[in-house]
Structure formats: structure tokens, C-alpha cells
All heavy atoms as TSV, in Angstrom:
chain	resi	resn	atom	element	x	y	z
A	1	MET	N	N	0.822	-1.074	-0.022
A	1	MET	CA	C	-0.026	0.066	0.067
A	1	MET	C	C	0.899	1.254	0.037
A	1	MET	O	O	1.765	1.335	0.789
A	1	MET	CB	C	-0.883	-0.057	1.224
A	1	MET	CG	C	-1.738	1.258	1.350
A	1	MET	SD	S	-2.596	1.137	2.983
A	1	MET	CE	C	-3.880	2.469	2.711
A	2	GLN	N	N	0.623	2.081	-0.992
A	2	GLN	CA	C	1.475	3.402	-1.053
A	2	GLN	C	C	0.849	4.430	-0.107
A	2	GLN	O	O	-0.317	4.580	-0.167
A	2	GLN	CB	C	1.502	3.781	-2.540
A	2	GLN	CG	C	2.540	4.813	-2.824
A	2	GLN	CD	C	2.660	5.075	-4.331
A	2	GLN	OE1	O	1.761	5.027	-4.952
A	2	GLN	NE2	N	3.836	5.572	-4.679
A	3	ARG	N	N	1.680	5.103	0.493
A	3	ARG	CA	C	1.393	6.162	1.360
A	3	ARG	C	C	2.241	7.411	1.092
A	3	ARG	O	O	3.344	7.377	0.545
A	3	ARG	CB	C	1.671	5.910	2.903
A	3	ARG	CG	C	0.824	4.670	3.414
A	3	ARG	CD	C	1.066	4.353	4.823
A	3	ARG	NE	N	0.105	3.580	5.447
A	3	ARG	CZ	C	0.270	2.300	5.569
A	3	ARG	NH1	N	1.406	1.683	5.157
A	3	ARG	NH2	N	-0.682	1.533	6.210
A	4	THR	N	N	1.738	8.453	1.366
A	4	THR	CA	C	2.231	9.914	1.224
A	4	THR	C	C	2.677	10.454	2.473
A	4	THR	O	O	1.830	10.674	3.365
A	4	THR	CB	C	1.438	10.868	0.342
A	4	THR	OG1	O	1.216	10.223	-0.876
A	4	THR	CG2	C	2.278	12.088	0.074
A	5	TYR	N	N	3.973	10.650	2.762
A	5	TYR	CA	C	4.526	11.177	3.994
A	5	TYR	C	C	5.041	12.770	3.786
A	5	TYR	O	O	5.593	12.916	2.726
A	5	TYR	CB	C	5.574	10.357	4.656
A	5	TYR	CG	C	5.053	8.999	5.117
A	5	TYR	CD1	C	5.064	7.821	4.373
A	5	TYR	CD2	C	4.607	8.936	6.385
A	5	TYR	CE1	C	4.595	6.695	4.743
A	5	TYR	CE2	C	4.267	7.718	6.801
A	5	TYR	CZ	C	4.269	6.634	6.115
A	5	TYR	OH	O	3.801	5.373	6.543
A	6	THR	N	N	4.868	13.554	4.762
A	6	THR	CA	C	5.423	14.766	4.872
A	6	THR	C	C	6.948	14.638	5.044
A	6	THR	O	O	7.383	13.854	5.927
A	6	THR	CB	C	4.952	15.793	5.764
A	6	THR	OG1	O	3.483	15.866	5.413
A	6	THR	CG2	C	5.574	17.042	5.845
A	7	VAL	N	N	7.773	15.195	4.275
A	7	VAL	CA	C	9.278	15.304	4.541
A	7	VAL	C	C	9.671	16.741	4.796
A	7	VAL	O	O	9.361	17.592	4.036
A	7	VAL	CB	C	10.034	14.870	3.242
A	7	VAL	CG1	C	11.553	14.910	3.462
A	7	VAL	CG2	C	9.644	13.353	2.962
A	8	LEU	N	N	10.469	16.861	5.839
A	8	LEU	CA	C	11.002	18.209	6.244
A	8	LEU	C	C	12.544	18.316	5.712
A	8	LEU	O	O	13.275	17.408	5.970
A	8	LEU	CB	C	10.928	18.613	7.623
A	8	LEU	CG	C	9.486	18.649	8.127
A	8	LEU	CD1	C	9.437	18.754	9.554
A	8	LEU	CD2	C	8.565	19.575	7.499
A	9	ILE	N	N	12.751	19.365	5.056
A	9	ILE	CA	C	14.149	19.452	4.418
A	9	ILE	C	C	14.778	20.727	4.901
A	9	ILE	O	O	14.127	21.802	5.002
A	9	ILE	CB	C	14.179	19.399	2.740
A	9	ILE	CG1	C	13.658	18.243	2.350
A	9	ILE	CG2	C	15.539	19.822	2.405
A	9	ILE	CD1	C	13.370	18.206	0.950
A	10	GLU	N	N	15.984	20.733	5.505
A	10	GLU	CA	C	16.539	21.794	6.111
A	10	GLU	C	C	18.036	22.065	5.474
A	10	GLU	O	O	18.744	21.087	5.403
A	10	GLU	CB	C	16.736	21.761	7.708
A	10	GLU	CG	C	15.399	21.479	8.357
A	10	GLU	CD	C	15.468	21.199	9.797
A	10	GLU	OE1	O	16.462	20.643	10.247
A	10	GLU	OE2	O	14.560	21.481	10.576
A	11	LYS	N	N	18.408	23.353	5.372
A	11	LYS	CA	C	19.706	23.668	4.874
A	11	LYS	C	C	20.494	24.037	6.255
A	11	LYS	O	O	20.143	25.011	6.820
A	11	LYS	CB	C	19.645	24.769	3.880
A	11	LYS	CG	C	21.032	25.080	3.306
A	11	LYS	CD	C	21.114	26.216	2.354
A	11	LYS	CE	C	22.315	26.427	1.599
A	11	LYS	NZ	N	23.553	26.145	2.221
A	12	GLY	N	N	21.540	23.338	6.407
A	12	GLY	CA	C	22.585	23.739	7.403
A	12	GLY	C	C	23.649	24.485	7.048
A	12	GLY	O	O	23.825	24.839	5.737
A	13	PRO	N	N	24.619	24.830	7.731
A	13	PRO	CA	C	25.818	25.632	7.475
A	13	PRO	C	C	26.596	24.895	6.335
A	13	PRO	O	O	27.207	25.668	5.406
A	13	PRO	CB	C	26.586	25.771	8.623
A	13	PRO	CG	C	25.655	25.433	9.814
A	13	PRO	CD	C	24.612	24.584	9.274
A	14	THR	N	N	26.714	23.656	6.314
A	14	THR	CA	C	27.685	23.012	5.427
A	14	THR	C	C	27.000	21.773	4.583
A	14	THR	O	O	27.646	21.225	3.867
A	14	THR	CB	C	28.792	22.323	6.125
A	14	THR	OG1	O	28.413	21.472	7.201
A	14	THR	CG2	C	29.632	23.476	6.832
A	15	SER	N	N	25.708	21.401	4.964
A	15	SER	CA	C	25.045	20.378	4.289
A	15	SER	C	C	23.500	20.541	4.335
A	15	SER	O	O	22.957	21.470	5.036
A	15	SER	CB	C	25.443	19.010	5.016
A	15	SER	OG	O	24.997	18.978	6.362
A	16	TRP	N	N	22.742	19.627	3.799
A	16	TRP	CA	C	21.329	19.516	3.822
A	16	TRP	C	C	20.942	18.365	4.533
A	16	TRP	O	O	21.508	17.325	4.623
A	16	TRP	CB	C	20.738	19.321	2.437
A	16	TRP	CG	C	21.013	20.600	1.554
A	16	TRP	CD1	C	22.119	21.000	0.883
A	16	TRP	CD2	C	19.831	21.611	1.324
A	16	TRP	NE1	N	21.817	22.257	0.212
A	16	TRP	CE2	C	20.663	22.559	0.535
A	16	TRP	CE3	C	18.595	21.737	1.704
A	16	TRP	CZ2	C	19.782	23.744	0.070
A	16	TRP	CZ3	C	17.895	22.887	1.265
A	16	TRP	CH2	C	18.501	23.753	0.514
A	17	GLY	N	N	19.775	18.559	5.296
A	17	GLY	CA	C	19.249	17.413	6.106
A	17	GLY	C	C	17.801	17.197	5.838
A	17	GLY	O	O	17.128	18.227	5.451
A	18	ALA	N	N	17.155	15.993	6.005
A	18	ALA	CA	C	15.760	15.723	5.705
A	18	ALA	C	C	15.373	14.623	6.733
A	18	ALA	O	O	16.185	13.847	7.186
A	18	ALA	CB	C	15.576	15.321	4.310
A	19	TYR	N	N	14.026	14.763	7.084
A	19	TYR	CA	C	13.636	13.686	8.072
A	19	TYR	C	C	12.070	13.598	7.730
A	19	TYR	O	O	11.368	14.452	7.211
A	19	TYR	CB	C	13.891	14.027	9.448
A	19	TYR	CG	C	13.303	15.261	10.204
A	19	TYR	CD1	C	12.005	15.119	10.790
A	19	TYR	CD2	C	13.851	16.386	9.971
A	19	TYR	CE1	C	11.540	16.245	11.421
A	19	TYR	CE2	C	13.278	17.505	10.477
A	19	TYR	CZ	C	12.154	17.508	11.153
A	19	TYR	OH	O	11.537	18.518	11.773
A	20	ILE	N	N	11.523	12.493	8.040
A	20	ILE	CA	C	10.062	12.185	8.035
A	20	ILE	C	C	9.448	12.127	9.408
A	20	ILE	O	O	9.745	11.159	10.169
A	20	ILE	CB	C	9.715	10.917	7.252
A	20	ILE	CG1	C	10.513	10.861	5.806
A	20	ILE	CG2	C	8.390	10.581	7.059
A	20	ILE	CD1	C	10.477	9.561	5.094
A	21	PRO	N	N	8.802	13.130	9.883
A	21	PRO	CA	C	8.269	13.158	11.195
A	21	PRO	C	C	7.513	12.034	11.665
A	21	PRO	O	O	7.489	11.573	12.854
A	21	PRO	CB	C	7.441	14.487	11.217
A	21	PRO	CG	C	7.842	15.347	10.067
A	21	PRO	CD	C	8.314	14.372	9.072
A	22	ASP	N	N	6.743	11.412	10.733
A	22	ASP	CA	C	5.884	10.283	11.120
A	22	ASP	C	C	6.575	8.914	11.147
A	22	ASP	O	O	5.985	7.948	11.556
A	22	ASP	CB	C	4.770	10.180	10.117
A	22	ASP	CG	C	3.678	11.407	10.254
A	22	ASP	OD1	O	3.428	11.902	11.421
A	22	ASP	OD2	O	3.223	11.863	9.250
A	23	ILE	N	N	7.840	8.952	10.741
A	23	ILE	CA	C	8.655	7.651	10.803
A	23	ILE	C	C	9.832	8.026	11.612
A	23	ILE	O	O	10.928	8.468	11.280
A	23	ILE	CB	C	9.079	7.268	9.425
A	23	ILE	CG1	C	7.788	6.998	8.478
A	23	ILE	CG2	C	9.737	5.836	9.407
A	23	ILE	CD1	C	8.238	6.676	7.049
A	24	PRO	N	N	9.703	7.785	13.079
A	24	PRO	CA	C	10.703	8.045	13.966
A	24	PRO	C	C	12.072	7.450	13.530
A	24	PRO	O	O	12.076	6.213	13.102
A	24	PRO	CB	C	10.232	7.534	15.243
A	24	PRO	CG	C	8.817	7.576	15.105
A	24	PRO	CD	C	8.477	7.178	13.691
A	25	GLY	N	N	13.195	8.164	13.574
A	25	GLY	CA	C	14.455	7.691	13.216
A	25	GLY	C	C	14.868	7.663	11.764
A	25	GLY	O	O	15.908	7.287	11.379
A	26	CYS	N	N	14.008	8.110	10.853
A	26	CYS	CA	C	14.097	8.224	9.500
A	26	CYS	C	C	14.601	9.559	9.115
A	26	CYS	O	O	13.900	10.554	9.034
A	26	CYS	CB	C	12.876	7.779	8.818
A	26	CYS	SG	S	13.132	7.627	7.037
A	27	PHE	N	N	15.941	9.652	8.672
A	27	PHE	CA	C	16.504	11.028	8.341
A	27	PHE	C	C	17.591	10.588	7.333
A	27	PHE	O	O	18.026	9.515	6.984
A	27	PHE	CB	C	16.989	11.699	9.579
A	27	PHE	CG	C	18.056	10.873	10.320
A	27	PHE	CD1	C	19.488	10.966	9.950
A	27	PHE	CD2	C	17.693	9.962	11.316
A	27	PHE	CE1	C	20.332	10.177	10.724
A	27	PHE	CE2	C	18.630	9.288	12.052
A	27	PHE	CZ	C	20.053	9.360	11.618
A	28	ALA	N	N	18.114	11.661	6.654
A	28	ALA	CA	C	19.195	11.627	5.706
A	28	ALA	C	C	19.810	12.973	5.637
A	28	ALA	O	O	19.316	13.987	6.137
A	28	ALA	CB	C	18.631	11.363	4.302
A	29	ALA	N	N	21.134	12.840	5.399
A	29	ALA	CA	C	22.059	14.214	5.161
A	29	ALA	C	C	22.793	14.070	3.910
A	29	ALA	O	O	23.161	12.972	3.572
A	29	ALA	CB	C	22.848	14.265	6.330
A	30	ALA	N	N	23.014	15.242	3.284
A	30	ALA	CA	C	23.914	15.170	2.121
A	30	ALA	C	C	24.440	16.552	1.738
A	30	ALA	O	O	24.003	17.556	2.483
A	30	ALA	CB	C	23.028	14.750	0.870
A	31	ASP	N	N	25.255	16.602	0.758
A	31	ASP	CA	C	25.894	18.028	0.393
A	31	ASP	C	C	24.960	18.846	-0.374
A	31	ASP	O	O	25.179	20.056	-0.320
A	31	ASP	CB	C	27.099	17.688	-0.278
A	31	ASP	CG	C	28.371	17.036	0.493
A	31	ASP	OD1	O	28.340	17.244	1.795
A	31	ASP	OD2	O	29.131	16.399	-0.103
A	32	THR	N	N	24.062	18.290	-1.147
A	32	THR	CA	C	23.073	19.171	-1.881
A	32	THR	C	C	21.692	18.787	-1.592
A	32	THR	O	O	21.405	17.672	-1.096
A	32	THR	CB	C	23.358	18.826	-3.268
A	32	THR	OG1	O	22.951	17.458	-3.660
A	32	THR	CG2	C	24.701	19.039	-3.782
A	33	GLU	N	N	20.766	19.645	-1.950
A	33	GLU	CA	C	19.391	19.456	-1.695
A	33	GLU	C	C	18.870	18.279	-2.561
A	33	GLU	O	O	18.046	17.480	-2.219
A	33	GLU	CB	C	18.578	20.703	-2.074
A	33	GLU	CG	C	17.109	20.578	-1.836
A	33	GLU	CD	C	16.415	21.920	-2.117
A	33	GLU	OE1	O	16.978	22.878	-2.729
A	33	GLU	OE2	O	15.170	22.051	-1.761
A	34	GLU	N	N	19.435	18.246	-3.816
A	34	GLU	CA	C	18.873	17.206	-4.795
A	34	GLU	C	C	19.300	15.881	-4.139
A	34	GLU	O	O	18.445	14.959	-4.138
A	34	GLU	CB	C	19.546	17.445	-6.098
A	34	GLU	CG	C	19.221	16.282	-7.133
A	34	GLU	CD	C	19.766	16.651	-8.449
A	34	GLU	OE1	O	19.622	17.838	-8.981
A	34	GLU	OE2	O	20.548	15.758	-9.054
A	35	GLU	N	N	20.553	15.613	-3.702
A	35	GLU	CA	C	20.992	14.464	-3.129
A	35	GLU	C	C	20.196	14.007	-1.871
A	35	GLU	O	O	19.902	12.849	-1.670
A	35	GLU	CB	C	22.476	14.569	-2.842
A	35	GLU	CG	C	23.051	13.292	-2.375
A	35	GLU	CD	C	24.554	13.235	-2.099
A	35	GLU	OE1	O	25.191	14.497	-2.134
A	35	GLU	OE2	O	25.159	12.296	-1.876
A	36	VAL	N	N	19.991	15.014	-0.852
A	36	VAL	CA	C	19.192	14.685	0.220
A	36	VAL	C	C	17.722	14.211	-0.115
A	36	VAL	O	O	17.169	13.400	0.591
A	36	VAL	CB	C	19.293	15.747	1.175
A	36	VAL	CG1	C	18.165	16.947	1.089
A	36	VAL	CG2	C	19.154	15.197	2.634
A	37	LYS	N	N	17.157	14.887	-1.117
A	37	LYS	CA	C	15.794	14.373	-1.587
A	37	LYS	C	C	15.914	12.924	-1.950
A	37	LYS	O	O	14.765	12.148	-1.516
A	37	LYS	CB	C	15.234	15.229	-2.597
A	37	LYS	CG	C	14.909	16.737	-2.136
A	37	LYS	CD	C	14.360	17.604	-3.333
A	37	LYS	CE	C	14.021	18.891	-2.712
A	37	LYS	NZ	N	13.548	19.756	-3.910
A	38	LYS	N	N	16.781	12.494	-2.770
A	38	LYS	CA	C	16.930	11.154	-3.153
A	38	LYS	C	C	17.144	10.187	-2.001
A	38	LYS	O	O	16.607	9.161	-1.893
A	38	LYS	CB	C	18.074	11.025	-4.156
A	38	LYS	CG	C	18.376	9.783	-4.609
A	38	LYS	CD	C	19.502	9.677	-5.652
A	38	LYS	CE	C	19.882	8.322	-6.132
A	38	LYS	NZ	N	21.127	7.689	-5.533
A	39	LEU	N	N	17.964	10.619	-1.096
A	39	LEU	CA	C	18.410	9.778	-0.049
A	39	LEU	C	C	17.246	9.570	0.988
A	39	LEU	O	O	17.067	8.432	1.604
A	39	LEU	CB	C	19.593	10.327	0.820
A	39	LEU	CG	C	20.897	10.262	0.000
A	39	LEU	CD1	C	22.076	10.998	0.754
A	39	LEU	CD2	C	21.396	8.921	-0.342
A	40	ILE	N	N	16.406	10.615	1.220
A	40	ILE	CA	C	15.302	10.403	2.203
A	40	ILE	C	C	14.324	9.607	1.616
A	40	ILE	O	O	13.539	8.801	2.460
A	40	ILE	CB	C	14.718	11.853	2.636
A	40	ILE	CG1	C	13.873	11.633	3.791
A	40	ILE	CG2	C	14.006	12.557	1.493
A	40	ILE	CD1	C	14.485	11.071	5.058
A	41	VAL	N	N	14.099	9.605	0.329
A	41	VAL	CA	C	13.057	8.594	-0.303
A	41	VAL	C	C	13.614	7.152	-0.039
A	41	VAL	O	O	12.867	6.178	0.346
A	41	VAL	CB	C	12.865	8.877	-1.766
A	41	VAL	CG1	C	12.102	7.858	-2.512
A	41	VAL	CG2	C	12.073	10.169	-1.958
A	42	GLU	N	N	14.916	6.884	-0.314
A	42	GLU	CA	C	15.549	5.626	-0.176
A	42	GLU	C	C	15.515	5.275	1.315
A	42	GLU	O	O	15.132	4.052	1.614
A	42	GLU	CB	C	16.924	5.654	-0.526
A	42	GLU	CG	C	17.176	5.771	-2.023
A	42	GLU	CD	C	18.612	5.941	-2.386
A	42	GLU	OE1	O	19.517	5.818	-1.674
A	42	GLU	OE2	O	18.824	6.130	-3.756
A	43	ALA	N	N	15.643	6.191	2.251
A	43	ALA	CA	C	15.687	5.790	3.711
A	43	ALA	C	C	14.212	5.577	4.135
A	43	ALA	O	O	14.077	4.618	4.921
A	43	ALA	CB	C	16.241	7.059	4.484
A	44	GLY	N	N	13.260	6.278	3.666
A	44	GLY	CA	C	11.918	6.072	4.004
A	44	GLY	C	C	11.422	4.617	3.528
A	44	GLY	O	O	10.848	3.823	4.125
A	45	ASN	N	N	11.785	4.343	2.259
A	45	ASN	CA	C	11.381	2.928	1.822
A	45	ASN	C	C	12.079	1.875	2.540
A	45	ASN	O	O	11.457	0.810	2.822
A	45	ASN	CB	C	11.750	2.897	0.262
A	45	ASN	CG	C	10.729	3.735	-0.623
A	45	ASN	OD1	O	9.483	3.807	-0.295
A	45	ASN	ND2	N	11.198	4.271	-1.754
A	46	SER	N	N	13.367	2.115	2.857
A	46	SER	CA	C	14.174	1.020	3.517
A	46	SER	C	C	13.460	0.871	4.936
A	46	SER	O	O	13.364	-0.331	5.569
A	46	SER	CB	C	15.615	1.347	3.635
A	46	SER	OG	O	16.182	1.275	2.417
A	47	HIS	N	N	13.163	2.054	5.601
A	47	HIS	CA	C	12.564	1.889	6.981
A	47	HIS	C	C	11.175	1.143	6.993
A	47	HIS	O	O	11.038	0.246	7.829
A	47	HIS	CB	C	12.317	3.319	7.525
A	47	HIS	CG	C	12.524	3.413	8.957
A	47	HIS	ND1	N	13.674	3.820	9.560
A	47	HIS	CD2	C	11.688	3.241	9.932
A	47	HIS	CE1	C	13.465	3.849	10.886
A	47	HIS	NE2	N	12.184	3.503	11.104
A	48	LEU	N	N	10.365	1.549	6.055
A	48	LEU	CA	C	9.099	0.820	5.860
A	48	LEU	C	C	9.219	-0.631	5.614
A	48	LEU	O	O	8.582	-1.369	6.115
A	48	LEU	CB	C	8.216	1.544	4.989
A	48	LEU	CG	C	7.799	2.929	5.362
A	48	LEU	CD1	C	6.984	3.561	4.158
A	48	LEU	CD2	C	7.151	3.186	6.572
A	49	GLN	N	N	10.166	-0.952	4.772
A	49	GLN	CA	C	10.394	-2.366	4.320
A	49	GLN	C	C	10.938	-3.129	5.658
A	49	GLN	O	O	10.459	-4.319	5.965
A	49	GLN	CB	C	11.506	-2.555	3.291
A	49	GLN	CG	C	11.784	-3.874	2.968
A	49	GLN	CD	C	12.737	-3.984	1.818
A	49	GLN	OE1	O	13.268	-3.089	1.240
A	49	GLN	NE2	N	13.149	-5.265	1.382
A	50	MET	N	N	11.854	-2.607	6.399
A	50	MET	CA	C	12.267	-3.154	7.613
A	50	MET	C	C	11.086	-3.436	8.607
A	50	MET	O	O	10.993	-4.584	9.205
A	50	MET	CB	C	13.338	-2.300	8.365
A	50	MET	CG	C	13.823	-3.028	9.676
A	50	MET	SD	S	14.380	-1.823	10.951
A	50	MET	CE	C	13.222	-0.626	11.142
A	51	LEU	N	N	10.242	-2.410	8.892
A	51	LEU	CA	C	9.108	-2.640	9.749
A	51	LEU	C	C	8.259	-3.759	9.237
A	51	LEU	O	O	7.652	-4.617	10.084
A	51	LEU	CB	C	8.250	-1.276	9.817
A	51	LEU	CG	C	9.079	-0.165	10.504
A	51	LEU	CD1	C	8.319	1.083	10.341
A	51	LEU	CD2	C	9.232	-0.400	11.957
A	52	THR	N	N	7.910	-3.722	7.924
A	52	THR	CA	C	7.107	-4.860	7.328
A	52	THR	C	C	7.726	-6.161	7.574
A	52	THR	O	O	7.076	-7.181	8.085
A	52	THR	CB	C	6.942	-4.601	5.832
A	52	THR	OG1	O	6.242	-3.488	5.590
A	52	THR	CG2	C	6.049	-5.726	5.222
A	53	GLU	N	N	9.043	-6.259	7.438
A	53	GLU	CA	C	9.745	-7.655	7.623
A	53	GLU	C	C	9.689	-8.043	9.010
A	53	GLU	O	O	9.760	-9.260	9.190
A	53	GLU	CB	C	11.193	-7.478	6.984
A	53	GLU	CG	C	11.359	-7.507	5.463
A	53	GLU	CD	C	12.609	-7.065	4.921
A	53	GLU	OE1	O	13.603	-6.943	5.764
A	53	GLU	OE2	O	12.894	-7.081	3.730
A	54	GLU	N	N	9.733	-7.160	9.860
A	54	GLU	CA	C	9.727	-7.487	11.240
A	54	GLU	C	C	8.344	-7.600	11.854
A	54	GLU	O	O	8.186	-7.883	13.092
A	54	GLU	CB	C	10.573	-6.495	12.079
A	54	GLU	CG	C	11.995	-6.517	11.798
A	54	GLU	CD	C	12.900	-5.463	12.653
A	54	GLU	OE1	O	12.486	-4.957	13.567
A	54	GLU	OE2	O	14.103	-5.429	12.313
A	55	GLY	N	N	7.396	-7.526	11.083
A	55	GLY	CA	C	5.962	-7.610	11.489
A	55	GLY	C	C	5.497	-6.497	12.326
A	55	GLY	O	O	4.586	-6.575	13.102
A	56	LEU	N	N	6.090	-5.262	12.236
A	56	LEU	CA	C	5.717	-4.154	13.090
A	56	LEU	C	C	4.867	-3.289	12.351
A	56	LEU	O	O	4.784	-3.294	11.009
A	56	LEU	CB	C	7.061	-3.268	13.419
A	56	LEU	CG	C	7.947	-4.147	14.306
A	56	LEU	CD1	C	9.354	-3.383	14.535
A	56	LEU	CD2	C	7.536	-4.362	15.660
A	57	PRO	N	N	4.013	-2.538	13.056
A	57	PRO	CA	C	2.996	-1.668	12.246
A	57	PRO	C	C	3.728	-0.492	11.456
A	57	PRO	O	O	4.690	0.034	11.914
A	57	PRO	CB	C	2.092	-1.052	13.464
A	57	PRO	CG	C	3.007	-1.177	14.728
A	57	PRO	CD	C	3.913	-2.341	14.304
A	58	ILE	N	N	3.122	-0.263	10.375
A	58	ILE	CA	C	3.483	0.811	9.609
A	58	ILE	C	C	2.812	2.156	10.053
A	58	ILE	O	O	1.627	2.177	10.098
A	58	ILE	CB	C	3.217	0.570	8.072
A	58	ILE	CG1	C	3.701	-0.615	7.514
A	58	ILE	CG2	C	3.616	1.817	7.190
A	58	ILE	CD1	C	5.259	-0.594	7.506
A	59	PRO	N	N	3.592	3.112	10.389
A	59	PRO	CA	C	3.015	4.349	10.874
A	59	PRO	C	C	2.121	5.069	9.855
A	59	PRO	O	O	2.571	5.140	8.616
A	59	PRO	CB	C	4.063	5.300	11.381
A	59	PRO	CG	C	5.377	4.670	11.043
A	59	PRO	CD	C	5.106	3.273	10.376
A	60	GLU	N	N	0.896	5.570	10.252
A	60	GLU	CA	C	0.071	6.318	9.401
A	60	GLU	C	C	0.671	7.849	9.188
A	60	GLU	O	O	1.212	8.346	9.997
A	60	GLU	CB	C	-1.276	6.425	9.921
A	60	GLU	CG	C	-2.071	5.151	9.974
A	60	GLU	CD	C	-2.288	4.543	8.533
A	60	GLU	OE1	O	-2.628	5.447	7.594
A	60	GLU	OE2	O	-2.154	3.409	8.234
A	61	PRO	N	N	0.619	8.229	7.969
A	61	PRO	CA	C	1.063	9.646	7.792
A	61	PRO	C	C	0.100	10.654	8.546
A	61	PRO	O	O	-1.132	10.579	8.121
A	61	PRO	CB	C	0.944	9.900	6.258
A	61	PRO	CG	C	0.633	8.495	5.694
A	61	PRO	CD	C	0.170	7.661	6.796
A	62	LEU	N	N	0.611	11.358	9.414
A	62	LEU	CA	C	-0.196	12.327	10.153
A	62	LEU	C	C	0.232	13.842	10.053
A	62	LEU	O	O	-0.592	14.654	10.035
A	62	LEU	CB	C	-0.174	11.925	11.725
A	62	LEU	CG	C	-0.659	10.614	12.036
A	62	LEU	CD1	C	-0.409	10.359	13.572
A	62	LEU	CD2	C	-2.052	10.364	11.663
A	63	ALA	N	N	1.451	14.007	9.775
A	63	ALA	CA	C	1.896	15.410	9.576
A	63	ALA	C	C	1.363	15.981	8.328
A	63	ALA	O	O	1.153	15.320	7.270
A	63	ALA	CB	C	3.550	15.346	9.537
A	64	VAL	N	N	1.105	17.239	8.415
A	64	VAL	CA	C	0.438	18.000	7.156
A	64	VAL	C	C	1.582	18.644	6.492
A	64	VAL	O	O	2.797	18.827	6.962
A	64	VAL	CB	C	-0.443	18.994	7.760
A	64	VAL	CG1	C	-1.797	18.385	8.218
A	64	VAL	CG2	C	-0.009	20.003	8.596
A	65	SER	N	N	1.380	19.008	5.324
A	65	SER	CA	C	2.521	19.693	4.412
A	65	SER	C	C	2.926	20.861	5.071
A	65	SER	O	O	2.173	21.658	5.581
A	65	SER	CB	C	1.866	19.910	2.982
A	65	SER	OG	O	1.510	18.755	2.267
A	66	GLN	N	N	4.184	21.196	4.960
A	66	GLN	CA	C	4.882	22.366	5.449
A	66	GLN	C	C	4.284	23.520	4.732
A	66	GLN	O	O	4.050	23.649	3.665
A	66	GLN	CB	C	6.434	22.297	5.128
A	66	GLN	CG	C	7.098	23.538	5.698
A	66	GLN	CD	C	8.564	23.519	5.379
A	66	GLN	OE1	O	8.954	22.583	4.836
A	66	GLN	NE2	N	9.276	24.493	5.729
A	67	GLN	N	N	3.834	24.631	5.632
A	67	GLN	CA	C	3.540	25.889	5.116
A	67	GLN	C	C	4.446	26.805	5.467
A	67	GLN	O	O	5.051	26.805	6.705
A	67	GLN	CB	C	2.097	26.215	5.665
A	67	GLN	CG	C	1.029	25.160	5.354
A	67	GLN	CD	C	0.583	25.316	3.886
A	67	GLN	OE1	O	0.441	26.417	3.328
A	67	GLN	NE2	N	0.683	24.126	3.112
A	68	GLU	N	N	4.570	27.812	4.781
A	68	GLU	CA	C	5.454	29.085	5.238
A	68	GLU	C	C	4.555	30.259	5.642
A	68	GLU	O	O	3.537	30.670	4.985
A	68	GLU	CB	C	6.283	29.477	3.974
A	68	GLU	CG	C	7.363	28.456	3.651
A	68	GLU	CD	C	8.186	28.792	2.407
A	68	GLU	OE1	O	8.301	30.058	2.037
A	68	GLU	OE2	O	9.057	28.062	1.953
A	69	PHE	N	N	4.905	30.733	6.786
A	69	PHE	CA	C	4.194	31.869	7.376
A	69	PHE	C	C	5.322	32.973	7.639
A	69	PHE	O	O	6.325	32.789	8.212
A	69	PHE	CB	C	3.496	31.553	8.707
A	69	PHE	CG	C	2.450	30.479	8.484
A	69	PHE	CD1	C	2.806	29.183	8.593
A	69	PHE	CD2	C	1.160	30.886	8.085
A	69	PHE	CE1	C	1.738	28.209	8.516
A	69	PHE	CE2	C	0.268	29.982	7.797
A	69	PHE	CZ	C	0.457	28.578	8.044
A	70	GLN	N	N	4.871	34.201	7.305
A	70	GLN	CA	C	5.976	35.391	7.654
A	70	GLN	C	C	5.609	35.780	8.992
A	70	GLN	O	O	4.566	35.885	9.450
A	70	GLN	CB	C	5.594	36.435	6.744
A	70	GLN	CG	C	6.619	37.675	6.874
A	70	GLN	CD	C	6.479	38.775	5.967
A	70	GLN	OE1	O	5.571	38.755	4.977
A	70	GLN	NE2	N	7.382	39.613	6.004
A	71	LEU	N	N	6.632	35.804	9.862
A	71	LEU	CA	C	6.493	36.093	11.338
A	71	LEU	C	C	7.124	37.430	11.531
A	71	LEU	O	O	7.958	37.954	10.859
A	71	LEU	CB	C	7.195	35.081	12.173
A	71	LEU	CG	C	6.765	33.657	11.953
A	71	LEU	CD1	C	7.593	32.710	12.825
A	71	LEU	CD2	C	5.260	33.526	12.292
A	72	VAL	N	N	6.564	38.099	12.620
A	72	VAL	CA	C	7.055	39.456	12.829
A	72	VAL	C	C	8.506	39.530	13.365
A	72	VAL	O	O	8.869	38.662	14.185
A	72	VAL	CB	C	6.141	40.289	13.795
A	72	VAL	CG1	C	6.479	41.658	13.926
A	72	VAL	CG2	C	4.692	40.065	13.401
């Protein structure tokens, strides 16, 4: 069953990071935004496959898409 999860991507001082809030422990880091996007998809798929193989429940996607708000 295919699910859609929210992925948060952050630019750090020297690299890019990404994580999936609804899949604890699922994160990736890379030198470029393009690379981290590729790696987080691979990490998410691997994480879900491992949960399935171990007979553990697959977390439901609960996080909503990131919105940008201008703050004062």
C-alpha cells in the first residue's frame, strides 16, 4: 500500500538534512538538496520495508504539508 508522508528538508551551514516526522528515526543528510531528496526517499522505503519484515506496524502519515508563514 502506497502512502504519502511529509518530508522536512533543512539547509545547514555545510549540508542539507531531511527527515520524515511520522517515521521516527528516518533521516538523511547530504551535500546538496537534490541528493538529500533522493536519500530520504531511499531511507523512508528502507525503513518501511524493515518494519514490514519485522511484522511491526507501519505508521500512518499524520503530519501535514509544510506551510510558510511570515513572522514578525
